[in-house]
N, C-alpha and C positions, 0 to 999 in steps of 0.2 A: 514360342512367339506370343503366346497368350498371357505372358507374365509368369510370376513365380507360382510354384505348385508345392503342395505339402505331401511328403511321403513318410510312411511308417514302415521301416524295413528291418528284418532280422539281419544279423551279421552275414549269414549265408546268402540271403537275398541281395544284400548290398554288394557283395563281391560279384554275384551273378549278373547284376544289372549295371555294374560299373561302366562297362563299355557303352551302354545305352545312354548313360548320363554324362558321358564325356562332352565337354564344351559347355555344359550347363552350370549355373550357380547352385551349389549344393551345400547345405549347412546341416551339421549333426547337432541336435539339441536334446538334452536329457528331458525325460517326461516330467521330472520334478520341476524343472525350469519352466516348462509349459504351464503347469498348474499354478506356479507362483505368479507368473506374469498375467494370467487370465487371457492370453492371446494365442490363437491357433492359426492365424493367417501367416502364410509363408513370407510375405513381404516384411513382417516384423523381424524375421530371423535371417535376413540377407547377410552374407558374410561380411560386407562392409560395416553394417551396423554392429554385428557381434564383435568385430575387431576393434571398433571405436570404443565400445562398452568395456571390453577387456583392458585396453590400454589406459583409459581414464580411471577405471576401477583400481588398476595396479598403481596408479599415481596418486591414490588417496582421494578419489572423487567423492563428493558429498551430494546428497539430494538437494535440489534447488530449494525445497521447502525449508531447509536448515538455514539458508542464508538470505531468504527473501520473505516478505509478506506479499499478499496477493489482493488485487481488487478487480472484480469482474465488472464489465461495462453495463450500462443501463439497457433495458429492453429496447429493441429497435423502434417500437412505437412511441417511446418516450420523447423522441425528437426526430422530426422528419424534414425532408428537403423543402417542404412548403414553408418552413419556419426560418429558413436562412435569411439573414439581413445584410445590409451593405456596410453597417458600422463595424470597422475592423478592430474591435476590442476583445470580444470573447470568442476565441477560436473553437471550432468544432473539428476535432481530428478524426477523420474517417479511417476505415481499415485500409483503403487504398493509399492513404498518406504515409503509412508506415512502410518504409523501404528498408533494405539491408543497410544498417549502420546509421541511417539518417532519416529524419522526417521531411517529406517533400514540402517545398515552399512555393511551387509554381502554380498552384490552383487552390489557394486557401479559401475556406468558407467560414462564416461567422454566425453566431446566434445572438438573439436579443438578451439583454441583461436579465429580464424576467425568467427566461428559460435557464440561464446560467445559475441564477439563485435557486431555482426550483430543483436543479440537478447538482447542487453544490457538493454533495457527497461523492460525486464522480469527478471532481475537479482535480486536475493534474498538478504535480509539483515538479520543480526543476530537480533533476536527478532520478526521476521515475524512468523505468525501462518499459516501453510498450512492445508487446509481442502480438503479431497478427494470428488469430486463432480460428478465423472463418474466412473463406474465400482463398486469397493467396496466403498460404500458411507459412509460418516460421520466420517471417521478417521480424527483426527486432531493432529498435532504435531508441536513442536517449532523448528524453524531454529536456530541452535547454531553457534558460531563462527567457529567451525571446519567444518561446512557444506558449507561455502562460500569460494571462489566465486562459484556461482551455478545459473543455470536456471531451472525453473520448467516447467512441462508439462501442456497441456490443461486439464488434468484430475484432476487438483487441482486448488483451488482459494486461493489467499493470503489475510489474514486479517492483517492489520497494525494497531495495537492498538494505540489509541490516547487519551483515557480516562479510560483505564483499564490496569492492569498489564498483560502482555502476558502470563506469567507463570501461573497466576491465571486463565486466560481465558481458557487455554487448560485443566486445571483441571475441570473447569465448563463444558466445551463442552464434556468431557469424563465421567462425573459423570452421574448418572441415570437420573437426570432431564434434563440436557443439551443434553444428547444423545437422550432421548425420543423426545424432541422438535425438535432436528435437523433431526432425521430420519422421523419425521412426515412431513417434508417439501419435501420429495422425490416425484418426478413426473415421469410419463412414465410407460410403460408396459414392453416391451422387453428390451429397453435400458433405464434404470432408471437413474435419475440424480437430482442434486440440482441446481436450477438456482439462479442468483444473487439477484433478487428481494426478493425471499423467504429467502435467507440468511440474507439480510438486515433487514427483519421483525422478525427474530428469537429473542425471549425474552431471556434476559441475566440478571441473578441476580448479582448485583454489590454491594458488601458489602463495609464497610469503608476501608480506606487505610491500617490500621493495619492488618485487616483480610487478605487482599490481599497479603500483604508483608509476613505474616507468612506462608501462603500456597505456595507462591513463594519460600520461603526458603526450604520447603519440597522438591520441585522440584529441587532446586539447590543441595541439599544434595543427592538426588537420582542421579543427574548427576555426582557428585563427586564419588559416589559409583560405577557407571558405568565405570568411568575412572580408578578407583582402580582395578576393575575386568579385564579390558583390559590390564593394566600394569602387573598384576599378570600372565595373560596368555602369555604376551610377555616374562616375565622372565622364564616361563616354556619352551617356545620355545628356548630361549637363552641357558638354561641349557642343553637342548637336542642337540642343535647344537654344543656346547662345547664337549659333550660326543661323538658325531659322528665325530668330527674333521672337522666340516664345518663352525665353527664360523668365521674364517678368510680365508676361502678357496678362492683362486683365480682361476676363471674358465678359462681354455684354450679356446680361440676363434680365431684360425688362419683364415686368409682370404680364404684359400682353403685347402682341404684335400683329400686323396686318400684311398680307401678301396678295399680289394680283393673281387672278386665275391663270393668266398667261404664264406666270412662273411655274405654277403647278403643272400645267400641260407640257411645258418645255422640259421639265424634270421628269415627267411621268410619275409624279408622286402626289399623294393627297394627305399624307400623315403630317401632323403638326410638328413633330420632333425634327423632321428633316429641314424645316424652314425656320428653326429657332435662330435668332440673331447670332448666338454663339457659334452655331454650326456654319452659317453662311460667312461669318467673319473669318473663321478658321479656313474655310475653303478658299476665300479670297487671298488670305495671307500665304497659304501654301501654293496657290496657283499663280503667284505674281509673275513667274517667268514663263507661264504658258506650257509647262512641261507636264507630262503624265507619267505614271509609273511604267506604262508599256513602252514609252520612248526611252526611258533611262535603263530599264531592265525588261526586255521583251520575254515572253514566255517561251520555254523550250518544250518541244513536243517530239521526243525521241521514243517512239513506241517500243514497248517491250514485247519480244516474241520468244516464248519459251523454247529452249533448245532441246536437244535429244534427251531421252530418259537417262538418269544417272548423273546429270549435271546439277550444279547448285548455283544459287545466286544470293546476293545480299539484299534483304528486303527492309524497307523503311516504312514504319507505321507511326501513328500519332504517339504511341507509347515510347517511341525511340527518340522523341524530341526532348532536349534537356533545357533547363531553365537558364542556362548560361549562353544560349544561342548556338550551341553545337548539337550534333545529332549522331546517334549510333545506328546500328543495323543488326538484323538477325539473319543468319544463314539458313536458307530453305532449299529443299530439293525442288528441281523443276516440276516434278510431278505433284508437288504440294503447293504450287503457286496459286494464291487466292485470286478470285476474280477481280479484286481491287488492285492487283499488281499491274499497273498500266504503262509506266514510262520510266526510262533511264534518267539518272541524274549524273552530273559531272562535277568534279572538284571545282569549288568556287561558285557553284550555283547557290541560290537562296531558295529554301523551301518555306512556304507559308501555308498554314492550315486554312482551308476554306470554311471549316465548321466554326461557327461563332456562337456564343461569345467565349471561346477558349482563349484567354488572354495570352499574349506574348509568345504564341507558338509559331515562331519563325526562327530559322537556323541556317547557318552556312554549311554546305556539304564539304567535308574534309577530304584530304587526299586518299585516305583509306576507304572512303565510300565512292570513289570514282567508278562510274559504271553500274552502281547499285540501282535497284528498282524501287520506286516509291508508290504509295497507294494513290488512288484517285481522289483522296481527300486533301491533296495538296495541289497548289499551283507551283510549277518549277520556273523560277525567274533566273535569267542570265544577265547579271549586271554588267553593262558595257560602258556606262557613263558615270558610274559611282562604284566605290569599293564595296565588296561583299559585306564587310563588317559595318560599314556606314549604312548600307541598305537594311540590314537586320535591325540595327539600332533604331532606324527610322520607323520600321514596321512595328516595333515593339513599344513605341511611344504611346502613352495613354490616349492622346488626342487622335492619333491615327487609328488605334484600335476602336475608338468611338465612331470614327467615320466608317470603318469596315462594318461595325455592328449595324449602322443605319442603312447599309446596303444589303442586308440579309433578306432572304426570302422568308415568308411566314410559314413555318412548318414545325414538325416535332423536333427536327434537328436543323435549326436555322443555319444557313450557309450563304456566303457571298460567292457570286459567280465569278469566273475568271474575267469575263468582260468588264464587270463593274470594278474588280480589283485593279485591272490595268488602266482604267480611266481615272483612278484617284490621282490628285495633284501631288507633285513633288517639286520643290524649288531647286535651283542650282545650289550645290553645296561646295564651298571653296575647297581647293586642294589642301590648304593649311588645316581646315577643320577636319577633313577626311583623314589626314595624317595623324592628327591628335586622337581621333576616334580609334583608328587602327592600333595606335600605341596602347591606349587604355584597354581595348578589347584583347590585345595580345597579352598584356599583363594579367588580365582576368583569367584567361585560359591557362597561363603558366601557373597561377596560384591554384586554380582548380585542379590541375594535374598534380601539383604538390599535395593537395588535400587527399586526392585519390591514392597516391603512393603511400602516404602516411597511414591511411586507414587499412590498406592492404598489408602494410608492414605490421600494424598492430595485430591483425589476425595471424600473420605468419609467426610473429614472436610467441604467441600462445601455442601454436603448433610445435615450435622448436622446444619450448619449455616442456611440453608433454612428451615429445619424441626423444629428446636428448637430455637436457638439463636446464635449470633456470639460469645457471651461469652462462651457458651458450646463448640463451635467449637474451640475456642482458647485453652480451657482447654484440649481438645482432642489432639490438635497439640502438646502441651507441653508434654503430657504423651507419645505420639509416639516418639518424639525426644529423650526424656530421656531413653526410653526403647530400641530403635534401636541402640543408641550409646553404 
């Protein structure tokens, strides 16, 4: 129960204690192999890792250092959170932005040009592969043209392919074999990490150019599907802005303005930002029908009560929210229920984060999450006078996010209260506009699903090439492409 252990047994002792070890993971390793690796921890010699190493080695695996150059990130103190800027030109890619197969796009941060120029030797290029080496280990993703100009943090290492297709490389690093061998390299106890020498010695299966090209094409098709998904969401947003009368709205921004004290007392606010002409004009425009969010989508309060020991439930946290307006969940044992697990959600509900200013964190609960439990960091909305997709699109509009931010409490973690959220204005949205939005959002989700399928297929194709043959993998790729299209 305490994790892997290391045993040194003679043949006689091994037979003697065979019954005691029954049901445990046991690996037999030569002393010469221990000395070569420099590792004595049993975790390094888990049977799954040894099996992956043997198979990849038999298939002609090469050290990663033979096919890549490496670039380590700057010291953590070289650029800090206090230096973030609003100008979205020079991106700063943090460790948490590097996900499996892709760089996250839902919470981008940026740096001033002066800092970018100062750290220019750490600038990324399209085609670079980022591997997370501190914190959440082993994620690897490709840097695309839309990600640059950018600097990466010390929590990642750059691989610059010189003898292997970078799109193929990330498929390998994220498949079961590559990920097993990569995670095997982790070191440390409290602060785990992957060091450069270990990365250089990582075994990589390098098939012929045709195989690499075909797997790279799957990745490219997935990227195009991602773009199609984002374009469809943008069209949904455009259709909603047209319906609201905000498509070509010119915001009033005078240099100075005056408000009566009675207005301040009525609003219970004294901050100047809340009374900016732009904000008041937006509130008037959105409140033209006298409707509030609470009338259109009242809050649901179905309290979660943990069941008997041994039961499980699906739990939704901030990290399960996706940038396409959908949400995932993590299965937990009832005994592991966190204190923040407070209420059930139902299919068609809309979750929105109360923590601000985390932009665009609103999503529709899907059929597979019906009955799941969400954290207290959300308000659960039950849309009764508007479609769920339309409501999420509305809550993700920059103008609505701005209004939410203005209603946050002043604290270390600013948050909008449920009461203030439900009092936000929302106008009547025509059925035609809602149908158009639903169609665009549906197309976006279908494209996103295709992208996910293609990325999974790229990883599976690598596994087939390793386990069976490159010919079998090529046949699989052909079948996937014809089916997904």
